[in-house]
N, C-alpha and C positions, 0 to 999 in steps of 0.2 A: 610229331617231329623232335627232332633232338638237334636242334642249334648248339649244343656243343662237342659231338661226337668229330674222334679224329676222320677226315677220310683220306681219298685219293690225293684230293688237292690241297686238302687244309691239316695237312702231315704236320701237325704242332707238336708230335712227339720225337720230330729228328730232331737232331743236335743244333743244326742252322738255328731251327725258330725258338727251340729253350735259348739257345745263346740273344736272341733277339729280345727277351722278354724277362732273361734271367735279373734286370737290376731293380723290375717291378713288381717281379715276387716275393714279396716280402709283408709282414701284418703292418708296416708302418706307414702305407697306403691305403684307401678306403677304396671299392671296387670304382666309384666312380673317379678317383684321381688316376687308378691304373688305367682305363678305357681314356683316358683323355689325355694324357702323359704319352701311352704308347701313340694314341693320332698324331699326335703332332711329331713325337720320332719320325713315325711312316712318312706321315706329309713331307717332311723337309730333308730328310734323310736320302730321298730318293728321289730323283729330279724328272720332273713330267716328261714323256717322251709318247707323243701319241702317233709317231711313224716308226712304231715299231712293235708289229702286227703278231701273236703269235694264233699259229692253226694247229698244230698238233696239240693232244691232251696232255702230252708228258712237258710240255713247254707252261705249264700251266701251273706247277705244283708251287706251293710256297716256300719249300725250302729250297727251289732251285730257283726261284725269281730274288729269292732274300739275297743271293750269291751278287747280284747285277745294283748299278748306281745309280740305274734309273727303268723308270716304268711308266707302261700305258696305266691309266683308270684302272683298269682291269688288274693289271699286275698290282698295284700299290693299294687295290681292296682287298685281293686275296690275302697279302701277306698280311695286312690287320686284322681279317677275319682269324687266320690263323693263329695269332696274336693273341686277339684276345679270348679266344677259345683256349689256348692254352693257359690263360689265367684263369678260367673256368668264367669267363662274362660269352653268356648267349650269343650268339653274332650269326649275318647271315649277308648274303649278297643280295644286291637290289641293281637292277637292269633298266637303262632308261634310252631315248635318242633327244639326242641334245644340239643348238644351234649356238654356235658362235660366233659374235660378230668382232670381235679385235684380233688384228694379226691372222686375218682368215687368207694371204694371199697365198702361203706353202700350202694350206690347207687344202684350198680348192685346188690347184695344183696338180697335189700328190689325190688327191679324193676324187677331182669333181665336182668338191661341194663342199658347203661348211659344217654340215650337218656331220656330227658324232654318233655312231652305232656300234653297237650296243655300251655305253657309257655305264662302268660299273662305279656302284659307290656301296655304303654298308648301312644293314640295320646292327643296332647294339641294343639288348635290353638290360635297361637301367632304372632302378628303381619302380619295377611295377610296370615299366611300358618302354615300347620300341623307339627309338629315336635313329635317324636319319642322318649322315655323316659324310662328308665327302673329302680323302685325303690325298686328291689328286694334284692340285695345284700347289707345288713347293713355294714357300716364301721369297725365293731370290727371284723364279718367275712375275711371282704377282708383284712384288717391286716393280721388275721390270717392264710391266704391262699396266703400270698405275694403278693396281685393286689393290685393295687390302687384304692380307691372308685370311682366309678362311680360317676361323676360329671355331671351337668345340667346349661348351662348358659342360655337359653330361648330361645334360638338364631339358636342352631345346632342340631341335633337329638344325641341321648344318649342312645348308645345300650350297650349290656354285651362288657365286656373286652374280645378283640379277644389274648392278650398274657399277661402272667402274667410278676413281675418284672425283671424275667430271659429271657424273648424271648419266653416263651416254649407256646404251644399254650391253652387256656384258657377255653374258651365256643366258640363254633360254632352254627352258626343258618342252619338247613336243611332244613327246609318248612316252607313257609310263607302262613297262613291261611285267613289273612287279617283283617279288624277292623270290627265293629259292634255298632250298634247305641243303644244298653243294651245288657247286659249280655247275650248270647248263651247258654243257662242252657241245651238246648238238644244238643248242639252242642258238649261242653267240657264233658258231660255225656257220648256219643258217639264213643268220642275219648277216656278217658280213658276205655271203654269197648274194643275198638279194640285194646289199645296198650299193654292194660296191664289186660286181659284179666285173668285171675289166679285170681288176685287181685279181680278183680272186680264181679266175682263168689260167691268169699268167703264172700264178704262183701256187695255184693245187699241187696239191704234194710235199710242200716245203713244211719244213716244221714252224718256223718264222720265216719274216720277212721285217726286210727295212726300207721303206720309201724315201 
């Protein structure tokens, strides 16, 4: 497996991704520091938006996603992976199914459930081991939901917060789909079709949809 190569989706050789990572592409930062600072940049500079779903493969290119001001967890993970690979740091997509327990009214209204799938996060290879990290929830959103922002120190996994600041259940992982060398577009599309069949039927053929 080659977790450093540029692909159709992780097109880090593009000008847009090179602009994203240029501030980290220097010898003053360690590999770990580059990974942590890029994680924070992607986490906070793109607002999390679960209601904007992409269907066509061209909508999942990192060089296109980076031009947006917001993104789905998949979108933000793709941007982060492209940036990490562009810095010479091995990275790959990791997919799962999660259940949201806070602010679920709109989720249930739009999706018919508070289960989100596929949820995208990343695996990054640092200091001889693979670490999980989820850049989905930006700091401002976490503060609004009364949840501590998800930090990443480059040494331990950084997964979704299980509890809010009062100890209530926030996020729950239901199913782990594993990791992939490149973005598995067919898997993502079939997953959306299986779990949100009415939405898929309504918008089949669209490049992307906003619920």
